[in-house]
C-alpha positions, 0 to 999 in steps of 0.5 A: 791537116794543114798544108804548109807552104811558105809564103813567096815559095812557089806551090809544089806539083804533086806533093807538099813541101810540109804537113801539120796534123791534129792529134789522132792515130799514127801509122806507119805504113813498111815499104809496100812493092808492087805484089798482090795478098800472096805476095805475087807479082802480076807485072814487071812494069812501073805503072802496074807495080805502082798501082798495086803498091799503092792499093797495098799502102791503102789496104794497111791504112784501112785496117787503121781505119784510115783513108787516103787523106790520112797519108801525110808522107809517102816515100818513093824508091824505084830502080829505074829512073827512065821507066819511071819518068816513061811512066808518069802519065800513067802515074797521074792517072793511078795517083788520082784514081786511088787517091783524088787530089790528096797530095802528101808530103812526097820524096823519090829515091832511086836505087840500084835494086829491091829486095823482092823481085822483080820489083821495080817501085816501093812505097813507104807510108806515114798517116795520122788517123783524126782521133774520133 
């Protein structure tokens, strides 16, 4: 996996502008919210929901034989911008615990609501698991 940074561009903080990957198994992971395996929310706060949603992404990826470093892209949908901004230090710590220093291409989109209530954040991902 090669991180793409055009000459003269400042490095992005916490994400990659682009990633090129070698052939492998492409894994598309549907939007995951902050509920557990039985679809139960344990918190209405952004940070615990982000933690659970990212764990859900990694669990689906593991089913395909993938690991966090195989994720090429994550799109986040959040319906509470002030809460997200206030929780950034916590979110960073969660990210480092689950993803290490791997920063894929990422987009953050603020939306008016999510389908699954009381969901505050939803993550979807694309990964490429290297051919073995």
